[in-house]
PQR file with spaces between the fields and no chain letter, atoms N, CA, C, O and H, PARSE charges and radii, in Angstrom:
ATOM       1  N    MET     1       2.394   28.910   41.173 -0.4000 1.5000
ATOM       2  CA   MET     1       1.784   28.205   41.468 -0.0000 2.0000
ATOM       3  C    MET     1       0.087   28.206   40.900  0.5500 1.7000
ATOM       4  O    MET     1      -0.735   28.246   41.816 -0.5500 1.4000
ATOM       5  N    ASN     2      -0.273   28.180   39.997 -0.4000 1.5000
ATOM       6  CA   ASN     2      -2.213   28.637   39.466 -0.0000 2.0000
ATOM       7  C    ASN     2      -3.299   28.129   40.520  0.5500 1.7000
ATOM       8  O    ASN     2      -3.348   27.133   41.242 -0.5500 1.4000
ATOM       9  H    ASN     2       0.394   28.147   39.253  0.4000 1.0000
ATOM      10  N    ARG     3      -3.811   28.782   40.397 -0.4000 1.5000
ATOM      11  CA   ARG     3      -5.402   28.347   41.209 -0.0000 2.0000
ATOM      12  C    ARG     3      -5.515   27.045   41.096  0.5500 1.7000
ATOM      13  O    ARG     3      -6.349   26.632   41.902 -0.5500 1.4000
ATOM      14  H    ARG     3      -3.772   29.591   39.810  0.4000 1.0000
ATOM      15  N    ALA     4      -5.086   26.276   40.507 -0.4000 1.5000
ATOM      16  CA   ALA     4      -6.298   25.246   40.079 -0.0000 2.0000
ATOM      17  C    ALA     4      -5.399   24.008   41.489  0.5500 1.7000
ATOM      18  O    ALA     4      -5.913   23.248   42.310 -0.5500 1.4000
ATOM      19  H    ALA     4      -4.409   26.611   39.853  0.4000 1.0000
ATOM      20  N    GLU     5      -3.417   24.446   41.087 -0.4000 1.5000
ATOM      21  CA   GLU     5      -2.885   23.525   41.668 -0.0000 2.0000
ATOM      22  C    GLU     5      -2.721   24.080   43.288  0.5500 1.7000
ATOM      23  O    GLU     5      -2.059   23.346   44.022 -0.5500 1.4000
ATOM      24  H    GLU     5      -2.999   25.064   40.420  0.4000 1.0000
ATOM      25  N    MET     6      -3.360   25.493   43.956 -0.4000 1.5000
ATOM      26  CA   MET     6      -3.694   25.768   45.496 -0.0000 2.0000
ATOM      27  C    MET     6      -3.861   24.938   45.194  0.5500 1.7000
ATOM      28  O    MET     6      -3.038   24.076   44.885 -0.5500 1.4000
ATOM      29  H    MET     6      -3.897   26.089   43.360  0.4000 1.0000
ATOM      30  N    TYR     7      -5.474   24.867   45.160 -0.4000 1.5000
ATOM      31  CA   TYR     7      -6.914   23.976   45.387 -0.0000 2.0000
ATOM      32  C    TYR     7      -6.597   22.481   45.564  0.5500 1.7000
ATOM      33  O    TYR     7      -6.751   21.869   46.621 -0.5500 1.4000
ATOM      34  H    TYR     7      -6.142   25.567   45.411  0.4000 1.0000
ATOM      35  N    HIS     8      -6.017   21.826   44.108 -0.4000 1.5000
ATOM      36  CA   HIS     8      -5.461   21.030   45.170 -0.0000 2.0000
ATOM      37  C    HIS     8      -4.239   20.505   46.094  0.5500 1.7000
ATOM      38  O    HIS     8      -4.422   19.424   46.655 -0.5500 1.4000
ATOM      39  H    HIS     8      -5.892   22.323   43.250  0.4000 1.0000
ATOM      40  N    ASN     9      -3.194   21.073   46.271 -0.4000 1.5000
ATOM      41  CA   ASN     9      -2.722   20.868   47.568 -0.0000 2.0000
ATOM      42  C    ASN     9      -3.459   21.094   48.687  0.5500 1.7000
ATOM      43  O    ASN     9      -2.783   20.979   49.710 -0.5500 1.4000
ATOM      44  H    ASN     9      -3.045   21.951   45.815  0.4000 1.0000
ATOM      45  N    MET    10      -5.007   21.472   48.928 -0.4000 1.5000
ATOM      46  CA   MET    10      -5.339   21.307   50.023 -0.0000 2.0000
ATOM      47  C    MET    10      -6.165   19.899   50.562  0.5500 1.7000
ATOM      48  O    MET    10      -6.453   18.977   49.798 -0.5500 1.4000
ATOM      49  H    MET    10      -5.556   21.565   48.098  0.4000 1.0000
ATOM      50  N    THR    11      -6.429   19.913   51.756 -0.4000 1.5000
ATOM      51  CA   THR    11      -7.175   18.711   52.049 -0.0000 2.0000
ATOM      52  C    THR    11      -8.170   19.009   51.784  0.5500 1.7000
ATOM      53  O    THR    11      -8.514   20.103   51.337 -0.5500 1.4000
ATOM      54  H    THR    11      -6.196   20.662   52.376  0.4000 1.0000
ATOM      55  N    THR    12      -9.163   17.612   52.128 -0.4000 1.5000
ATOM      56  CA   THR    12     -10.458   17.829   51.904 -0.0000 2.0000
ATOM      57  C    THR    12     -11.171   18.957   52.617  0.5500 1.7000
ATOM      58  O    THR    12     -11.685   19.888   51.996 -0.5500 1.4000
ATOM      59  H    THR    12      -8.884   16.724   52.492  0.4000 1.0000
ATOM      60  N    GLN    13     -11.194   18.839   54.139 -0.4000 1.5000
ATOM      61  CA   GLN    13     -11.698   20.056   55.251 -0.0000 2.0000
ATOM      62  C    GLN    13     -11.248   21.568   54.642  0.5500 1.7000
ATOM      63  O    GLN    13     -11.984   22.553   54.580 -0.5500 1.4000
ATOM      64  H    GLN    13     -10.777   18.083   54.643  0.4000 1.0000
ATOM      65  N    GLU    14      -9.648   21.469   54.150 -0.4000 1.5000
ATOM      66  CA   GLU    14      -9.711   22.767   53.432 -0.0000 2.0000
ATOM      67  C    GLU    14     -11.081   23.596   52.727  0.5500 1.7000
ATOM      68  O    GLU    14     -11.898   24.510   52.836 -0.5500 1.4000
ATOM      69  H    GLU    14      -9.051   20.668   54.199  0.4000 1.0000
ATOM      70  N    LEU    15     -10.494   22.257   51.788 -0.4000 1.5000
ATOM      71  CA   LEU    15     -11.391   22.856   50.498 -0.0000 2.0000
ATOM      72  C    LEU    15     -13.198   22.367   51.024  0.5500 1.7000
ATOM      73  O    LEU    15     -14.086   22.708   50.242 -0.5500 1.4000
ATOM      74  H    LEU    15      -9.830   21.514   51.699  0.4000 1.0000
ATOM      75  N    ASN    16     -13.430   21.935   51.753 -0.4000 1.5000
ATOM      76  CA   ASN    16     -14.736   22.543   51.939 -0.0000 2.0000
ATOM      77  C    ASN    16     -14.977   23.625   52.621  0.5500 1.7000
ATOM      78  O    ASN    16     -15.695   24.520   52.175 -0.5500 1.4000
ATOM      79  H    ASN    16     -12.709   21.658   52.388  0.4000 1.0000
ATOM      80  N    GLU    17     -14.425   23.671   53.748 -0.4000 1.5000
ATOM      81  CA   GLU    17     -14.011   25.284   53.789 -0.0000 2.0000
ATOM      82  C    GLU    17     -14.499   26.150   53.451  0.5500 1.7000
ATOM      83  O    GLU    17     -15.483   26.832   53.738 -0.5500 1.4000
ATOM      84  H    GLU    17     -13.842   22.944   54.111  0.4000 1.0000
ATOM      85  N    LYS    18     -13.032   26.094   52.145 -0.4000 1.5000
ATOM      86  CA   LYS    18     -13.598   27.234   50.853 -0.0000 2.0000
ATOM      87  C    LYS    18     -14.475   26.466   50.126  0.5500 1.7000
ATOM      88  O    LYS    18     -15.068   27.367   49.533 -0.5500 1.4000
ATOM      89  H    LYS    18     -12.233   25.540   51.911  0.4000 1.0000
ATOM      90  N    LEU    19     -14.867   25.673   49.833 -0.4000 1.5000
ATOM      91  CA   LEU    19     -16.689   25.684   49.230 -0.0000 2.0000
ATOM      92  C    LEU    19     -17.632   26.866   50.456  0.5500 1.7000
ATOM      93  O    LEU    19     -18.163   27.943   50.184 -0.5500 1.4000
ATOM      94  H    LEU    19     -14.385   24.942   50.315  0.4000 1.0000
ATOM      95  N    ALA    20     -17.585   26.447   51.243 -0.4000 1.5000
ATOM      96  CA   ALA    20     -18.605   27.424   51.590 -0.0000 2.0000
ATOM      97  C    ALA    20     -18.171   29.211   51.998  0.5500 1.7000
ATOM      98  O    ALA    20     -18.910   30.097   52.427 -0.5500 1.4000
ATOM      99  H    ALA    20     -17.153   25.572   51.464  0.4000 1.0000
ATOM     100  N    SER    21     -17.041   29.241   51.738 -0.4000 1.5000
ATOM     101  CA   SER    21     -16.679   30.658   52.157 -0.0000 2.0000
ATOM     102  C    SER    21     -16.468   31.008   50.522  0.5500 1.7000
ATOM     103  O    SER    21     -15.661   31.908   50.295 -0.5500 1.4000
ATOM     104  H    SER    21     -16.440   28.521   51.389  0.4000 1.0000
ATOM     105  N    LEU    22     -16.899   30.591   49.760 -0.4000 1.5000
ATOM     106  CA   LEU    22     -16.504   30.829   47.875 -0.0000 2.0000
ATOM     107  C    LEU    22     -18.411   31.185   47.866  0.5500 1.7000
ATOM     108  O    LEU    22     -18.687   32.319   47.474 -0.5500 1.4000
ATOM     109  H    LEU    22     -17.555   29.860   49.945  0.4000 1.0000
ATOM     110  N    LYS    23     -19.401   30.447   48.196 -0.4000 1.5000
ATOM     111  CA   LYS    23     -20.300   30.328   48.270 -0.0000 2.0000
ATOM     112  C    LYS    23     -21.204   31.612   49.084  0.5500 1.7000
ATOM     113  O    LYS    23     -22.280   32.037   48.663 -0.5500 1.4000
ATOM     114  H    LYS    23     -19.178   29.526   48.514  0.4000 1.0000
ATOM     115  N    GLN    24     -20.777   31.917   49.851 -0.4000 1.5000
ATOM     116  CA   GLN    24     -21.018   33.232   51.007 -0.0000 2.0000
ATOM     117  C    GLN    24     -20.600   33.940   50.432  0.5500 1.7000
ATOM     118  O    GLN    24     -21.423   34.855   50.434 -0.5500 1.4000
ATOM     119  H    GLN    24     -19.903   31.571   50.194  0.4000 1.0000
ATOM     120  N    GLU    25     -19.338   34.370   49.531 -0.4000 1.5000
ATOM     121  CA   GLU    25     -18.802   35.636   49.007 -0.0000 2.0000
ATOM     122  C    GLU    25     -19.729   35.750   48.011  0.5500 1.7000
ATOM     123  O    GLU    25     -20.470   36.733   48.035 -0.5500 1.4000
ATOM     124  H    GLU    25     -18.669   33.627   49.529  0.4000 1.0000
ATOM     125  N    LEU    26     -19.884   34.580   46.752 -0.4000 1.5000
ATOM     126  CA   LEU    26     -21.019   34.790   45.961 -0.0000 2.0000
ATOM     127  C    LEU    26     -22.385   35.236   45.931  0.5500 1.7000
ATOM     128  O    LEU    26     -22.955   35.836   45.019 -0.5500 1.4000
ATOM     129  H    LEU    26     -19.282   33.782   46.732  0.4000 1.0000
ATOM     130  N    PHE    27     -22.865   34.847   47.108 -0.4000 1.5000
ATOM     131  CA   PHE    27     -24.533   35.466   47.806 -0.0000 2.0000
ATOM     132  C    PHE    27     -24.262   36.705   47.558  0.5500 1.7000
ATOM     133  O    PHE    27     -24.831   37.330   46.664 -0.5500 1.4000
ATOM     134  H    PHE    27     -22.402   34.360   47.849  0.4000 1.0000
ATOM     135  N    ASN    28     -23.087   37.351   48.554 -0.4000 1.5000
ATOM     136  CA   ASN    28     -23.375   38.373   48.903 -0.0000 2.0000
ATOM     137  C    ASN    28     -22.208   39.373   47.519  0.5500 1.7000
ATOM     138  O    ASN    28     -22.330   40.596   47.587 -0.5500 1.4000
ATOM     139  H    ASN    28     -22.624   36.843   49.281  0.4000 1.0000
ATOM     140  N    LEU    29     -21.500   38.993   46.738 -0.4000 1.5000
ATOM     141  CA   LEU    29     -21.367   39.641   45.708 -0.0000 2.0000
ATOM     142  C    LEU    29     -23.070   39.580   44.177  0.5500 1.7000
ATOM     143  O    LEU    29     -23.037   39.668   42.949 -0.5500 1.4000
ATOM     144  H    LEU    29     -21.401   37.999   46.683  0.4000 1.0000
ATOM     145  N    ARG    30     -23.991   39.436   44.953 -0.4000 1.5000
ATOM     146  CA   ARG    30     -24.878   38.996   43.772 -0.0000 2.0000
ATOM     147  C    ARG    30     -26.140   40.002   44.735  0.5500 1.7000
ATOM     148  O    ARG    30     -27.086   40.594   44.214 -0.5500 1.4000
ATOM     149  H    ARG    30     -24.018   39.364   45.950  0.4000 1.0000
ATOM     150  N    PHE    31     -25.969   39.985   45.526 -0.4000 1.5000
ATOM     151  CA   PHE    31     -26.988   41.405   46.613 -0.0000 2.0000
ATOM     152  C    PHE    31     -25.822   42.582   46.399  0.5500 1.7000
ATOM     153  O    PHE    31     -26.408   43.619   46.089 -0.5500 1.4000
ATOM     154  H    PHE    31     -25.201   39.504   45.950  0.4000 1.0000
ATOM     155  N    GLN    32     -25.071   42.689   46.427 -0.4000 1.5000
ATOM     156  CA   GLN    32     -24.467   44.240   45.622 -0.0000 2.0000
ATOM     157  C    GLN    32     -24.686   43.959   44.294  0.5500 1.7000
ATOM     158  O    GLN    32     -25.601   44.634   43.823 -0.5500 1.4000
ATOM     159  H    GLN    32     -24.595   41.847   46.679  0.4000 1.0000
ATOM     160  N    HIS    33     -24.125   43.142   43.474 -0.4000 1.5000
ATOM     161  CA   HIS    33     -24.937   43.727   42.169 -0.0000 2.0000
ATOM     162  C    HIS    33     -25.778   44.104   42.382  0.5500 1.7000
ATOM     163  O    HIS    33     -25.715   45.179   42.979 -0.5500 1.4000
ATOM     164  H    HIS    33     -23.382   42.593   43.856  0.4000 1.0000
ATOM     165  N    SER    34     -27.235   43.525   42.065 -0.4000 1.5000
ATOM     166  CA   SER    34     -29.131   43.786   42.916 -0.0000 2.0000
ATOM     167  C    SER    34     -28.481   45.309   43.328  0.5500 1.7000
ATOM     168  O    SER    34     -28.526   46.046   42.343 -0.5500 1.4000
ATOM     169  H    SER    34     -27.286   42.652   41.579  0.4000 1.0000
ATOM     170  N    THR    35     -28.168   45.662   43.959 -0.4000 1.5000
ATOM     171  CA   THR    35     -28.621   46.994   44.943 -0.0000 2.0000
ATOM     172  C    THR    35     -27.368   47.722   43.642  0.5500 1.7000
ATOM     173  O    THR    35     -27.671   48.879   43.933 -0.5500 1.4000
ATOM     174  H    THR    35     -28.131   45.064   44.760  0.4000 1.0000
ATOM     175  N    GLY    36     -26.357   47.900   42.600 -0.4000 1.5000
ATOM     176  CA   GLY    36     -25.553   48.697   42.209 -0.0000 2.0000
ATOM     177  C    GLY    36     -25.069   49.030   42.755  0.5500 1.7000
ATOM     178  O    GLY    36     -24.909   50.251   42.758 -0.5500 1.4000
ATOM     179  H    GLY    36     -26.111   46.960   42.363  0.4000 1.0000
ATOM     180  N    GLN    37     -24.214   47.923   43.985 -0.4000 1.5000
ATOM     181  CA   GLN    37     -22.735   48.869   44.596 -0.0000 2.0000
ATOM     182  C    GLN    37     -22.291   47.739   44.233  0.5500 1.7000
ATOM     183  O    GLN    37     -22.973   47.211   45.112 -0.5500 1.4000
ATOM     184  H    GLN    37     -24.344   46.932   43.982  0.4000 1.0000
ATOM     185  N    LEU    38     -21.815   46.924   43.786 -0.4000 1.5000
ATOM     186  CA   LEU    38     -21.184   45.864   42.813 -0.0000 2.0000
ATOM     187  C    LEU    38     -19.848   47.118   41.441  0.5500 1.7000
ATOM     188  O    LEU    38     -20.092   47.756   40.417 -0.5500 1.4000
ATOM     189  H    LEU    38     -21.262   47.353   43.072  0.4000 1.0000
ATOM     190  N    LYS    39     -18.437   46.847   42.336 -0.4000 1.5000
ATOM     191  CA   LYS    39     -17.617   47.648   41.671 -0.0000 2.0000
ATOM     192  C    LYS    39     -17.275   46.801   40.582  0.5500 1.7000
ATOM     193  O    LYS    39     -17.217   47.230   39.429 -0.5500 1.4000
ATOM     194  H    LYS    39     -18.239   46.328   43.168  0.4000 1.0000
ATOM     195  N    ASN    40     -17.055   45.664   40.879 -0.4000 1.5000
ATOM     196  CA   ASN    40     -16.003   44.818   39.356 -0.0000 2.0000
ATOM     197  C    ASN    40     -16.619   43.447   39.131  0.5500 1.7000
ATOM     198  O    ASN    40     -16.206   42.331   39.444 -0.5500 1.4000
ATOM     199  H    ASN    40     -17.102   45.316   41.815  0.4000 1.0000
ATOM     200  N    PRO    41     -17.777   43.859   38.469 -0.5600 1.5000
ATOM     201  CA   PRO    41     -18.898   42.585   37.980  0.2800 2.0000
ATOM     202  C    PRO    41     -17.960   41.589   37.777  0.5500 1.7000
ATOM     203  O    PRO    41     -18.057   40.708   38.631 -0.5500 1.4000
ATOM     204  N    LEU    42     -16.862   41.356   36.748 -0.4000 1.5000
ATOM     205  CA   LEU    42     -16.175   40.465   36.904 -0.0000 2.0000
ATOM     206  C    LEU    42     -15.718   39.305   37.991  0.5500 1.7000
ATOM     207  O    LEU    42     -15.290   38.172   37.770 -0.5500 1.4000
ATOM     208  H    LEU    42     -16.783   42.071   36.054  0.4000 1.0000
ATOM     209  N    GLN    43     -16.023   40.162   39.562 -0.4000 1.5000
ATOM     210  CA   GLN    43     -15.956   38.802   40.326 -0.0000 2.0000
ATOM     211  C    GLN    43     -16.624   37.997   40.441  0.5500 1.7000
ATOM     212  O    GLN    43     -16.258   36.823   40.503 -0.5500 1.4000
ATOM     213  H    GLN    43     -16.371   41.083   39.740  0.4000 1.0000
ATOM     214  N    LEU    44     -17.839   38.396   40.507 -0.4000 1.5000
ATOM     215  CA   LEU    44     -19.306   37.292   39.960 -0.0000 2.0000
ATOM     216  C    LEU    44     -18.005   35.458   39.080  0.5500 1.7000
ATOM     217  O    LEU    44     -17.424   34.397   39.306 -0.5500 1.4000
ATOM     218  H    LEU    44     -18.136   39.350   40.456  0.4000 1.0000
ATOM     219  N    SER    45     -18.315   36.280   38.304 -0.4000 1.5000
ATOM     220  CA   SER    45     -17.484   34.911   36.664 -0.0000 2.0000
ATOM     221  C    SER    45     -16.057   34.581   38.152  0.5500 1.7000
ATOM     222  O    SER    45     -15.784   33.388   38.287 -0.5500 1.4000
ATOM     223  H    SER    45     -18.787   37.142   38.120  0.4000 1.0000
ATOM     224  N    THR    46     -15.614   35.154   38.703 -0.4000 1.5000
ATOM     225  CA   THR    46     -14.154   34.959   38.890 -0.0000 2.0000
ATOM     226  C    THR    46     -14.641   33.628   40.468  0.5500 1.7000
ATOM     227  O    THR    46     -13.998   32.589   40.622 -0.5500 1.4000
ATOM     228  H    THR    46     -15.836   36.123   38.593  0.4000 1.0000
ATOM     229  N    VAL    47     -15.390   33.879   41.054 -0.4000 1.5000
ATOM     230  CA   VAL    47     -16.063   33.594   42.120 -0.0000 2.0000
ATOM     231  C    VAL    47     -16.912   32.029   41.518  0.5500 1.7000
ATOM     232  O    VAL    47     -16.474   31.095   42.190 -0.5500 1.4000
ATOM     233  H    VAL    47     -15.912   34.722   40.929  0.4000 1.0000
ATOM     234  N    LYS    48     -17.537   31.735   40.896 -0.4000 1.5000
ATOM     235  CA   LYS    48     -18.279   31.027   40.192 -0.0000 2.0000
ATOM     236  C    LYS    48     -17.670   29.919   39.626  0.5500 1.7000
ATOM     237  O    LYS    48     -18.118   28.775   39.711 -0.5500 1.4000
ATOM     238  H    LYS    48     -17.893   32.494   40.351  0.4000 1.0000
ATOM     239  N    LYS    49     -16.091   30.418   38.731 -0.4000 1.5000
ATOM     240  CA   LYS    49     -15.792   29.704   38.700 -0.0000 2.0000
ATOM     241  C    LYS    49     -14.523   29.059   39.345  0.5500 1.7000
ATOM     242  O    LYS    49     -13.738   28.275   38.811 -0.5500 1.4000
ATOM     243  H    LYS    49     -15.727   31.347   38.662  0.4000 1.0000
ATOM     244  N    ASP    50     -14.498   29.573   40.634 -0.4000 1.5000
ATOM     245  CA   ASP    50     -13.743   29.054   41.804 -0.0000 2.0000
ATOM     246  C    ASP    50     -14.119   27.417   42.718  0.5500 1.7000
ATOM     247  O    ASP    50     -13.608   26.375   43.127 -0.5500 1.4000
ATOM     248  H    ASP    50     -15.136   30.210   41.068  0.4000 1.0000
ATOM     249  N    ILE    51     -15.666   28.354   42.603 -0.4000 1.5000
ATOM     250  CA   ILE    51     -16.381   27.296   43.543 -0.0000 2.0000
ATOM     251  C    ILE    51     -16.859   26.261   42.361  0.5500 1.7000
ATOM     252  O    ILE    51     -17.771   25.680   42.950 -0.5500 1.4000
ATOM     253  H    ILE    51     -16.081   29.201   42.271  0.4000 1.0000
ATOM     254  N    ALA    52     -16.803   25.716   41.135 -0.4000 1.5000
ATOM     255  CA   ALA    52     -16.575   25.327   40.480 -0.0000 2.0000
ATOM     256  C    ALA    52     -15.470   24.175   40.293  0.5500 1.7000
ATOM     257  O    ALA    52     -15.671   22.970   40.147 -0.5500 1.4000
ATOM     258  H    ALA    52     -16.063   26.188   40.657  0.4000 1.0000
ATOM     259  N    ARG    53     -14.256   24.863   40.338 -0.4000 1.5000
ATOM     260  CA   ARG    53     -12.729   24.554   41.030 -0.0000 2.0000
ATOM     261  C    ARG    53     -12.959   23.424   41.939  0.5500 1.7000
ATOM     262  O    ARG    53     -12.762   22.210   41.997 -0.5500 1.4000
ATOM     263  H    ARG    53     -14.092   25.843   40.457  0.4000 1.0000
ATOM     264  N    THR    54     -13.514   24.479   42.688 -0.4000 1.5000
ATOM     265  CA   THR    54     -14.067   23.146   44.123 -0.0000 2.0000
ATOM     266  C    THR    54     -14.009   22.298   44.381  0.5500 1.7000
ATOM     267  O    THR    54     -13.158   21.640   44.980 -0.5500 1.4000
ATOM     268  H    THR    54     -13.673   25.465   42.641  0.4000 1.0000
ATOM     269  N    MET    55     -15.726   21.944   43.627 -0.4000 1.5000
ATOM     270  CA   MET    55     -16.665   21.244   43.357 -0.0000 2.0000
ATOM     271  C    MET    55     -15.996   20.114   42.459  0.5500 1.7000
ATOM     272  O    MET    55     -16.546   19.014   42.524 -0.5500 1.4000
ATOM     273  H    MET    55     -16.417   22.478   43.140  0.4000 1.0000
ATOM     274  N    THR    56     -15.124   20.206   41.808 -0.4000 1.5000
ATOM     275  CA   THR    56     -14.551   19.498   40.670 -0.0000 2.0000
ATOM     276  C    THR    56     -13.107   18.008   41.553  0.5500 1.7000
ATOM     277  O    THR    56     -13.128   16.795   41.757 -0.5500 1.4000
ATOM     278  H    THR    56     -14.678   21.099   41.755  0.4000 1.0000
ATOM     279  N    ILE    57     -12.243   19.004   41.752 -0.4000 1.5000
ATOM     280  CA   ILE    57     -11.317   18.252   42.817 -0.0000 2.0000
ATOM     281  C    ILE    57     -12.081   17.771   44.203  0.5500 1.7000
ATOM     282  O    ILE    57     -11.595   16.770   44.729 -0.5500 1.4000
ATOM     283  H    ILE    57     -12.227   19.990   41.587  0.4000 1.0000
ATOM     284  N    LEU    58     -12.959   18.234   44.701 -0.4000 1.5000
ATOM     285  CA   LEU    58     -14.422   17.683   45.837 -0.0000 2.0000
ATOM     286  C    LEU    58     -14.593   15.889   45.213  0.5500 1.7000
ATOM     287  O    LEU    58     -14.242   14.795   45.654 -0.5500 1.4000
ATOM     288  H    LEU    58     -13.353   19.047   44.274  0.4000 1.0000
ATOM     289  N    LYS    59     -15.277   16.339   44.058 -0.4000 1.5000
ATOM     290  CA   LYS    59     -15.853   15.218   43.238 -0.0000 2.0000
ATOM     291  C    LYS    59     -14.583   14.482   42.831  0.5500 1.7000
ATOM     292  O    LYS    59     -14.756   13.292   43.092 -0.5500 1.4000
ATOM     293  H    LYS    59     -15.562   17.228   43.701  0.4000 1.0000
ATOM     294  N    GLU    60     -13.477   14.672   42.343 -0.4000 1.5000
ATOM     295  CA   GLU    60     -12.647   13.476   41.973 -0.0000 2.0000
ATOM     296  C    GLU    60     -11.507   12.713   43.669  0.5500 1.7000
ATOM     297  O    GLU    60     -10.789   11.732   43.861 -0.5500 1.4000
ATOM     298  H    GLU    60     -13.337   15.639   42.131  0.4000 1.0000
ATOM     299  N    ARG    61     -11.776   13.387   44.133 -0.4000 1.5000
ATOM     300  CA   ARG    61     -11.582   12.884   45.070 -0.0000 2.0000
ATOM     301  C    ARG    61     -12.294   12.177   45.641  0.5500 1.7000
ATOM     302  O    ARG    61     -11.827   11.396   46.470 -0.5500 1.4000
ATOM     303  H    ARG    61     -12.360   14.184   43.978  0.4000 1.0000
ATOM     304  N    GLU    62     -13.808   12.235   45.344 -0.4000 1.5000
ATOM     305  CA   GLU    62     -14.648   11.539   46.158 -0.0000 2.0000
ATOM     306  C    GLU    62     -14.657   10.281   45.504  0.5500 1.7000
ATOM     307  O    GLU    62     -14.959    9.361   46.264 -0.5500 1.4000
ATOM     308  H    GLU    62     -14.187   12.869   44.670  0.4000 1.0000
ATOM     309  N    THR    63     -14.336    9.833   43.907 -0.4000 1.5000
ATOM     310  CA   THR    63     -14.634    9.034   42.344 -0.0000 2.0000
ATOM     311  C    THR    63     -13.117    8.398   42.447  0.5500 1.7000
ATOM     312  O    THR    63     -12.978    7.257   42.007 -0.5500 1.4000
ATOM     313  H    THR    63     -14.091   10.580   43.289  0.4000 1.0000
ATOM     314  N    GLY    64     -12.224    8.925   42.881 -0.4000 1.5000
ATOM     315  CA   GLY    64     -10.686    8.217   43.451 -0.0000 2.0000
ATOM     316  C    GLY    64     -10.187    8.402   42.195  0.5500 1.7000
ATOM     317  O    GLY    64      -9.303    7.664   41.760 -0.5500 1.4000
ATOM     318  H    GLY    64     -12.338    9.852   43.238  0.4000 1.0000
ATOM     319  N    MET    65     -10.854    9.701   41.281 -0.4000 1.5000
ATOM     320  CA   MET    65     -10.139    9.753   39.616 -0.0000 2.0000
ATOM     321  C    MET    65      -8.774   10.559   39.694  0.5500 1.7000
ATOM     322  O    MET    65      -8.549   11.158   40.746 -0.5500 1.4000
ATOM     323  H    MET    65     -11.572   10.300   41.634  0.4000 1.0000
ATOM     324  N    PRO    66      -7.996   10.613   38.834 -0.5600 1.5000
ATOM     325  CA   PRO    66      -6.727   10.864   39.112  0.2800 2.0000
ATOM     326  C    PRO    66      -6.281   12.238   39.127  0.5500 1.7000
ATOM     327  O    PRO    66      -7.223   12.860   38.635 -0.5500 1.4000
ATOM     328  N    ASN    67      -5.297   13.110   39.441 -0.4000 1.5000
ATOM     329  CA   ASN    67      -5.308   14.294   39.429 -0.0000 2.0000
ATOM     330  C    ASN    67      -4.585   14.570   38.225  0.5500 1.7000
ATOM     331  O    ASN    67      -3.393   14.565   37.919 -0.5500 1.4000
ATOM     332  H    ASN    67      -4.533   12.605   39.840  0.4000 1.0000
ATOM     333  N    VAL    68      -6.225   14.938   37.321 -0.4000 1.5000
ATOM     334  CA   VAL    68      -5.159   16.355   35.911 -0.0000 2.0000
ATOM     335  C    VAL    68      -4.575   17.004   35.598  0.5500 1.7000
ATOM     336  O    VAL    68      -4.006   17.135   34.514 -0.5500 1.4000
ATOM     337  H    VAL    68      -7.193   14.942   37.569  0.4000 1.0000
ATOM     338  N    THR    69      -4.576   17.583   36.498 -0.4000 1.5000
ATOM     339  CA   THR    69      -2.855   18.811   36.992 -0.0000 2.0000
ATOM     340  C    THR    69      -1.694   18.391   36.274  0.5500 1.7000
ATOM     341  O    THR    69      -1.036   18.651   35.266 -0.5500 1.4000
ATOM     342  H    THR    69      -5.038   17.477   37.378  0.4000 1.0000
ATOM     343  N    THR    70      -1.773   17.204   37.786 -0.4000 1.5000
ATOM     344  CA   THR    70      -0.520   16.298   37.726 -0.0000 2.0000
ATOM     345  C    THR    70      -0.362   15.770   36.638  0.5500 1.7000
ATOM     346  O    THR    70       0.732   16.119   36.193 -0.5500 1.4000
ATOM     347  H    THR    70      -2.307   16.993   38.604  0.4000 1.0000
ATOM     348  N    LYS    71      -1.068   14.868   35.731 -0.4000 1.5000
ATOM     349  CA   LYS    71      -1.138   13.428   34.985 -0.0000 2.0000
ATOM     350  C    LYS    71      -0.622   15.000   33.412  0.5500 1.7000
ATOM     351  O    LYS    71       0.250   14.880   32.552 -0.5500 1.4000
ATOM     352  H    LYS    71      -1.956   14.584   36.093  0.4000 1.0000
ATOM     353  N    LYS    72      -1.388   15.993   33.591 -0.4000 1.5000
ATOM     354  CA   LYS    72      -0.607   16.260   32.309 -0.0000 2.0000
ATOM     355  C    LYS    72       0.661   16.949   32.391  0.5500 1.7000
ATOM     356  O    LYS    72       1.286   17.138   31.347 -0.5500 1.4000
ATOM     357  H    LYS    72      -2.096   16.090   34.290  0.4000 1.0000
ATOM     358  N    LYS    73       1.169   17.390   33.610 -0.4000 1.5000
ATOM     359  CA   LYS    73       2.877   17.391   33.398 -0.0000 2.0000
ATOM     360  C    LYS    73       3.980   16.571   33.127  0.5500 1.7000
ATOM     361  O    LYS    73       5.076   16.665   32.573 -0.5500 1.4000
ATOM     362  H    LYS    73       0.662   17.237   34.458  0.4000 1.0000
ATOM     363  N    GLU    74       3.110   15.492   33.882 -0.4000 1.5000
ATOM     364  CA   GLU    74       3.803   13.790   33.790 -0.0000 2.0000
ATOM     365  C    GLU    74       4.163   13.878   32.403  0.5500 1.7000
ATOM     366  O    GLU    74       5.291   13.530   32.054 -0.5500 1.4000
ATOM     367  H    GLU    74       2.221   15.416   34.332  0.4000 1.0000
ATOM     368  N    GLY    75       3.026   14.459   31.284 -0.4000 1.5000
ATOM     369  CA   GLY    75       3.549   13.737   30.001 -0.0000 2.0000
ATOM     370  C    GLY    75       3.890   15.003   29.020  0.5500 1.7000
ATOM     371  O    GLY    75       3.510   15.131   27.856 -0.5500 1.4000
ATOM     372  H    GLY    75       2.110   14.741   31.567  0.4000 1.0000
ATOM     373  N    LYS    76       4.558   15.747   29.644 -0.4000 1.5000
ATOM     374  CA   LYS    76       5.212   17.247   29.010 -0.0000 2.0000
ATOM     375  C    LYS    76       7.097   16.792   29.264  0.5500 1.7000
ATOM     376  O    LYS    76       8.095   16.956   28.562 -0.5500 1.4000
ATOM     377  H    LYS    76       4.867   15.643   30.589  0.4000 1.0000
ATOM     378  N    LYS    77       6.868   16.201   30.567 -0.4000 1.5000
ATOM     379  CA   LYS    77       8.311   15.921   30.195 -0.0000 2.0000
ATOM     380  C    LYS    77       8.924   14.805   29.477  0.5500 1.7000
ATOM     381  O    LYS    77      10.140   14.787   29.287 -0.5500 1.4000
ATOM     382  H    LYS    77       6.057   16.068   31.137  0.4000 1.0000
């Protein structure tokens, strides 16, 4: 199961909690980066992508858009 599927399987409440924790993690990573303590700078982009992924899924649910991940799988069968 990839990350997108994992996030699509979460409830809206879980996604909101995950979004809050990801934003906190991004803040901490930026702080570590600015003080020169960040060991892996790629964590910044990974967390940013996870935030975007979470916000996209929340927006899809808000507007009632279909799940794109499921739609791709159905087309391949």
